[in-house]
Residue frames as qw, qx, qy, qz and C-alpha x, y, z in Angstrom:
[[0.048, 0.105, -0.784, -0.609, 12.49, -4.33, 0.65],
 [0.642, 0.052, 0.024, -0.764, 8.79, -4.39, -0.54],
 [0.692, -0.022, 0.682, -0.236, 6.91, -7.70, -0.14],
 [0.788, 0.573, 0.062, -0.217, 6.25, -7.88, -3.91],
 [0.350, 0.733, -0.583, 0.010, 9.95, -7.71, -4.70],
 [0.344, -0.380, 0.831, -0.214, 10.78, -10.46, -2.12],
 [0.782, 0.209, 0.521, -0.272, 7.97, -12.65, -3.49],
 [0.682, 0.696, -0.151, -0.167, 9.21, -12.11, -7.05],
 [0.119, 0.657, -0.740, 0.081, 12.80, -13.02, -6.09],
 [0.503, -0.210, 0.791, -0.278, 11.59, -16.02, -4.16],
 [0.811, 0.425, 0.278, -0.290, 9.42, -17.20, -7.03],
 [0.530, 0.738, -0.406, -0.097, 12.34, -16.82, -9.45],
 [0.131, -0.562, 0.791, -0.200, 14.63, -18.63, -7.09],
 [0.680, 0.036, 0.674, -0.286, 12.13, -21.57, -6.66],
 [0.791, 0.576, 0.018, -0.208, 11.61, -21.68, -10.48],
 [0.310, 0.752, -0.582, 0.018, 15.35, -21.80, -10.93],
 [0.358, -0.333, 0.840, -0.235, 15.73, -24.63, -8.34],
 [0.800, 0.258, 0.435, -0.324, 12.95, -26.57, -9.99],
 [0.672, 0.684, -0.255, -0.125, 14.71, -26.30, -13.33],
 [0.084, 0.632, -0.761, 0.122, 18.01, -27.44, -11.79],
 [0.601, -0.126, 0.741, -0.273, 16.25, -30.42, -10.10],
 [0.819, 0.488, 0.155, -0.259, 14.70, -31.32, -13.50],
 [0.455, 0.746, -0.486, 0.000, 18.15, -31.10, -15.10],
 [0.205, -0.467, 0.830, -0.227, 19.81, -33.19, -12.31],
 [0.732, 0.062, 0.611, -0.294, 17.00, -35.83, -12.44],
 [0.811, 0.552, 0.022, -0.191, 17.26, -36.11, -16.23],
 [0.517, 0.685, -0.500, 0.122, 21.04, -36.36, -16.34],
 [0.307, -0.554, 0.715, -0.296, 21.85, -38.19, -13.12],
 [0.523, 0.111, -0.833, -0.146, 22.42, -41.87, -13.25],
 [0.712, -0.432, 0.136, -0.537, 20.13, -43.78, -10.97],
 [0.462, -0.404, 0.780, -0.118, 20.90, -47.01, -9.05],
 [0.839, 0.340, 0.410, -0.111, 18.89, -48.97, -11.56],
 [0.508, 0.830, -0.221, -0.058, 21.02, -47.25, -14.32],
 [0.094, 0.725, -0.668, 0.137, 24.30, -48.28, -12.59],
 [0.820, -0.262, 0.429, -0.274, 23.19, -51.63, -11.34],
 [0.935, 0.265, 0.200, 0.123, 24.48, -53.59, -14.41],
 [0.409, 0.850, -0.287, 0.166, 27.58, -51.54, -14.93],
 [0.844, -0.040, -0.305, 0.440, 31.10, -52.47, -14.10],
 [0.370, -0.909, 0.055, 0.183, 33.11, -50.52, -11.48],
 [0.261, 0.841, -0.473, 0.029, 36.63, -49.19, -12.05],
 [0.426, -0.490, 0.752, -0.113, 38.03, -52.01, -9.86],
 [0.823, 0.217, 0.509, -0.131, 36.20, -54.53, -11.81],
 [0.639, 0.764, -0.091, -0.004, 37.67, -53.18, -15.04],
 [0.057, -0.799, 0.591, -0.096, 41.12, -53.13, -13.56],
 [0.578, -0.292, 0.755, -0.104, 40.94, -56.76, -12.59],
 [0.834, 0.421, 0.349, -0.075, 39.77, -57.80, -16.07],
 [0.323, -0.538, 0.537, 0.563, 42.29, -58.46, -18.67],
 [0.196, -0.002, 0.800, 0.567, 40.84, -60.01, -21.69],
 [0.420, -0.021, -0.325, -0.847, 37.95, -59.47, -24.07],
 [0.553, -0.213, -0.774, -0.223, 36.45, -62.77, -23.08],
 [0.301, -0.245, -0.673, 0.630, 36.56, -61.76, -19.50],
 [0.106, 0.264, 0.192, -0.939, 34.57, -58.59, -20.22],
 [0.204, -0.212, -0.730, -0.617, 31.89, -60.10, -22.45],
 [0.370, -0.638, -0.667, -0.102, 28.45, -59.04, -21.21],
 [0.360, -0.514, -0.306, 0.716, 30.00, -56.15, -19.30],
 [0.179, 0.892, 0.149, -0.388, 29.55, -52.42, -20.03],
 [0.697, 0.440, 0.246, 0.510, 30.87, -51.30, -23.33],
 [0.369, -0.079, -0.008, 0.926, 32.91, -48.20, -24.11],
 [0.143, -0.452, -0.422, -0.773, 29.87, -46.62, -25.51],
 [0.567, -0.662, -0.487, -0.057, 27.98, -47.39, -22.25],
 [0.580, -0.431, -0.222, 0.655, 30.85, -45.91, -20.20],
 [0.214, 0.169, 0.207, 0.940, 30.99, -42.83, -22.48],
 [0.284, -0.577, -0.488, -0.590, 27.36, -42.23, -21.91],
 [0.593, -0.598, -0.453, 0.293, 27.75, -42.34, -17.99],
 [0.097, -0.960, 0.069, -0.254, 28.34, -39.15, -16.08],
 [0.653, 0.213, -0.452, 0.569, 31.92, -38.63, -14.90],
 [0.453, -0.544, -0.436, 0.556, 32.95, -37.09, -11.52],
 [0.143, -0.137, 0.108, 0.974, 33.52, -33.83, -13.35],
 [0.217, -0.358, -0.602, -0.679, 30.03, -34.03, -14.79],
 [0.511, -0.637, -0.561, -0.137, 28.38, -34.42, -11.43],
 [0.467, -0.068, -0.406, 0.782, 30.73, -32.17, -9.44],
 [0.075, -0.093, 0.079, -0.990, 28.45, -29.14, -9.68],
 [0.493, -0.373, -0.628, -0.472, 25.25, -31.01, -9.22],
 [0.521, -0.529, 0.216, -0.634, 23.16, -30.86, -6.10],
 [0.149, 0.178, -0.937, 0.261, 23.91, -33.41, -3.37],
 [0.397, -0.454, -0.795, -0.068, 21.31, -35.38, -1.48],
 [0.269, -0.477, -0.456, 0.702, 21.63, -32.86, 1.36],
 [0.051, 0.139, -0.215, -0.965, 21.00, -29.99, -1.20],
 [0.346, -0.249, -0.709, -0.562, 17.95, -31.74, -2.51],
 [0.377, -0.494, -0.747, 0.236, 16.59, -32.30, 1.03],
 [0.173, -0.446, -0.253, 0.841, 16.96, -28.58, 1.78],
 [0.072, -0.102, -0.477, -0.870, 15.09, -27.51, -1.44],
 [0.501, 0.135, 0.316, -0.794, 11.47, -26.58, -1.43],
 [0.274, 0.229, 0.923, 0.143, 8.94, -29.30, -2.46],
 [0.128, -0.417, -0.590, -0.679, 5.84, -28.86, -4.59],
 [0.419, -0.657, -0.619, 0.097, 3.91, -28.79, -1.39],
 [0.407, -0.490, -0.192, 0.747, 6.05, -25.96, -0.02],
 [0.098, -0.179, 0.278, 0.939, 5.47, -23.74, -3.06],
 [0.037, 0.517, 0.801, 0.300, 1.75, -24.43, -3.79],
 [0.122, -0.839, -0.450, 0.281, 0.61, -21.38, -1.80],
 [0.332, -0.430, 0.186, 0.819, 3.11, -19.09, -3.50],
 [0.439, 0.695, 0.022, -0.569, 2.28, -16.68, -6.37],
 [0.769, 0.276, 0.496, 0.294, 2.34, -18.15, -9.85],
 [0.360, 0.007, 0.375, 0.854, 3.84, -16.52, -12.92],
 [0.047, -0.618, -0.589, -0.518, 0.37, -15.42, -13.88],
 [0.416, -0.811, -0.353, 0.212, -0.18, -13.87, -10.40],
 [0.485, -0.439, 0.103, 0.749, 3.10, -12.00, -10.71],
 [0.257, 0.226, 0.486, 0.804, 2.20, -10.59, -14.12],
 [0.199, -0.761, -0.508, -0.350, -0.99, -9.15, -12.75],
 [0.514, -0.638, -0.278, 0.501, 0.90, -7.47, -9.91],
 [0.127, 0.992, 0.019, -0.016, 1.86, -3.85, -10.00],
 [0.762, 0.258, -0.137, 0.578, 5.48, -3.04, -11.10],
 [0.431, -0.395, -0.185, 0.790, 7.83, -0.46, -9.60],
 [0.076, 0.114, 0.351, 0.926, 6.85, 1.90, -12.44],
 [0.313, -0.564, -0.654, -0.397, 3.15, 1.38, -11.69],
 [0.507, -0.747, -0.403, 0.151, 3.52, 2.43, -8.04],
 [0.538, 0.111, -0.109, 0.828, 6.27, 4.96, -8.48],
 [0.046, -0.415, -0.096, -0.904, 3.87, 7.95, -8.30],
 [0.587, -0.572, -0.535, -0.205, 1.68, 6.55, -5.49],
 [0.342, -0.763, 0.268, -0.478, 1.59, 7.96, -1.98],
 [0.475, 0.164, -0.793, 0.343, 3.80, 6.32, 0.64],
 [0.502, -0.591, -0.610, 0.164, 2.64, 5.51, 4.26],
 [0.351, -0.321, -0.234, 0.848, 4.43, 8.77, 5.31],
 [0.091, -0.163, -0.373, -0.909, 2.60, 10.79, 2.69],
 [0.461, -0.503, -0.646, -0.343, -0.75, 9.35, 3.90],
 [0.499, -0.499, -0.508, 0.494, 0.17, 10.00, 7.59],
 [0.205, -0.145, -0.008, 0.968, 1.08, 13.63, 6.75],
 [0.280, -0.303, -0.500, -0.761, -2.30, 14.04, 4.92],
 [0.533, -0.556, -0.638, -0.001, -4.18, 12.57, 7.88],
 [0.432, -0.367, -0.312, 0.762, -2.36, 15.02, 10.11],
 [0.007, -0.007, -0.213, -0.977, -3.22, 17.95, 7.89],
 [0.383, -0.419, -0.643, -0.514, -6.82, 16.74, 7.63],
 [0.491, -0.559, -0.609, 0.275, -7.14, 16.56, 11.35],
 [0.264, -0.283, -0.145, 0.911, -5.72, 20.08, 11.68],
 [0.190, -0.164, -0.422, -0.871, -8.24, 21.31, 8.99],
 [0.438, -0.516, -0.717, -0.166, -11.07, 19.51, 10.76],
 [0.396, -0.499, -0.459, 0.619, -10.17, 21.35, 13.99],
 [0.081, -0.154, 0.124, 0.977, -10.06, 24.68, 12.13],
 [0.295, -0.302, -0.629, -0.653, -13.32, 23.97, 10.38],
 [0.457, -0.533, -0.696, 0.152, -14.92, 23.05, 13.72],
 [0.310, -0.424, -0.279, 0.804, -13.63, 26.22, 15.24],
 [0.076, -0.026, -0.349, -0.934, -14.90, 28.33, 12.23],
 [0.363, -0.435, -0.731, -0.380, -18.26, 26.73, 12.50],
 [0.398, -0.580, -0.560, 0.438, -18.44, 27.55, 16.21],
 [0.177, -0.265, -0.003, 0.948, -17.43, 31.18, 15.40],
 [0.185, -0.220, -0.570, -0.770, -20.08, 31.34, 12.67],
 [0.398, -0.557, -0.722, -0.096, -22.74, 30.05, 15.08],
 [0.323, -0.510, -0.361, 0.711, -21.63, 32.66, 17.76],
 [0.074, -0.128, 0.253, 0.956, -21.66, 35.32, 15.09],
 [0.273, -0.371, -0.711, -0.531, -25.12, 34.24, 13.89],
 [0.384, -0.604, -0.640, 0.282, -26.44, 34.41, 17.46],
 [0.254, -0.429, -0.120, 0.858, -25.01, 38.02, 17.82],
 [0.035, -0.063, -0.502, -0.862, -26.42, 39.01, 14.56],
 [0.320, -0.532, -0.752, -0.222, -29.82, 37.78, 15.63],
 [0.364, -0.619, -0.459, 0.523, -29.51, 39.73, 18.83],
 [0.173, -0.267, 0.165, 0.934, -28.39, 42.89, 16.88],
 [0.142, -0.303, -0.644, -0.688, -31.27, 42.43, 14.47],
 [0.341, -0.649, -0.679, 0.029, -33.74, 42.24, 17.36],
 [0.321, -0.565, -0.229, 0.724, -32.18, 45.29, 18.96],
 [0.091, -0.030, 0.412, 0.906, -32.28, 47.08, 15.68],
 [0.226, -0.511, -0.707, -0.433, -36.02, 46.37, 15.33],
 [0.402, -0.671, -0.538, 0.314, -36.61, 47.56, 18.86],
 [0.261, -0.412, 0.003, 0.873, -34.60, 50.71, 18.28],
 [0.001, 0.216, 0.550, 0.807, -36.53, 51.42, 15.15],
 [0.325, -0.653, -0.665, -0.161, -39.81, 51.08, 17.05],
 [0.400, -0.626, -0.298, 0.599, -38.41, 53.48, 19.74],
 [0.199, -0.161, 0.288, 0.923, -37.31, 55.95, 17.10],
 [0.103, -0.417, -0.664, -0.612, -40.65, 55.74, 15.49],
 [0.385, -0.719, -0.562, 0.142, -42.48, 56.26, 18.81],
 [0.367, -0.497, -0.096, 0.780, -40.15, 59.22, 19.61],
 [0.092, 0.093, 0.463, 0.876, -40.72, 60.67, 16.14],
 [0.240, -0.594, -0.682, -0.354, -44.47, 60.42, 16.59],
 [0.439, -0.696, -0.400, 0.404, -44.31, 61.98, 20.05],
 [0.325, -0.294, 0.104, 0.893, -42.12, 64.74, 18.77],
 [0.032, -0.349, -0.584, -0.733, -44.62, 65.46, 15.95],
 [0.344, -0.692, -0.622, -0.125, -47.38, 65.47, 18.45],
 [0.441, -0.600, -0.269, 0.611, -45.59, 67.72, 20.83],
 [0.216, -0.068, 0.305, 0.925, -44.73, 70.14, 18.00],
 [0.172, -0.503, -0.652, -0.540, -48.39, 70.19, 17.00],
 [0.430, -0.718, -0.513, 0.191, -49.44, 70.92, 20.56],
 [0.374, -0.407, -0.029, 0.833, -46.85, 73.76, 20.83],
 [0.102, 0.187, 0.482, 0.850, -48.17, 75.28, 17.63],
 [0.302, -0.607, -0.649, -0.346, -51.67, 75.28, 18.99],
 [0.424, -0.543, -0.414, 0.595, -50.64, 77.08, 22.16],
 [0.167, 0.864, 0.179, 0.441, -51.32, 80.77, 22.17],
 [0.495, 0.039, -0.363, 0.789, -49.01, 83.11, 23.83],
 [0.195, -0.811, -0.480, 0.272, -50.64, 85.36, 26.43],
 [0.273, 0.875, 0.136, 0.376, -50.50, 89.09, 25.57],
 [0.330, -0.909, 0.199, -0.161, -48.59, 89.93, 28.62],
 [0.937, -0.124, 0.136, 0.298, -45.87, 87.38, 28.16],
 [0.200, 0.891, -0.405, 0.031, -42.35, 88.67, 28.11],
 [0.885, 0.162, -0.363, 0.243, -39.47, 86.32, 27.67],
 [0.614, -0.764, 0.121, 0.158, -37.10, 86.31, 30.70],
 [0.505, 0.755, -0.381, 0.172, -33.53, 87.30, 30.24]]
């Protein structure tokens, strides 16, 4: 489960608990509230109006929480297990959460696996590019050698052509002796 989702659930849970605590604190009777009230035993032992003068009235008793009213409320143990303000001060606020990306915002983004696959492909391409550069360098060296050889061969051909022309010229200038007969 993504961290953002966990944090959002945790914040909602803490906010809900804080609201429950506020409700409990606002509706729960305190020791001070109950200090001047009469207990059930006290009421059972009292018989007359004169005996209950100064005691809790029906209105007072109706305003008090009944067992049914407090049955679903948090106990002292529950409250001790709940997070305190100090516990939640470092957590994300509602404002922080509204600035965070939603599932829809990150739906089209790459996953760790996608990135790993891309890195692997990039490494493969880097290897191929390096190999191609090495081949290009080797080919460039061979081309340079061929070019040098070509220049050398052109000079040789030029020299041979010049010599051939010179030889042809010399042959033309030769006179054939009158007594010359070609051999068969």
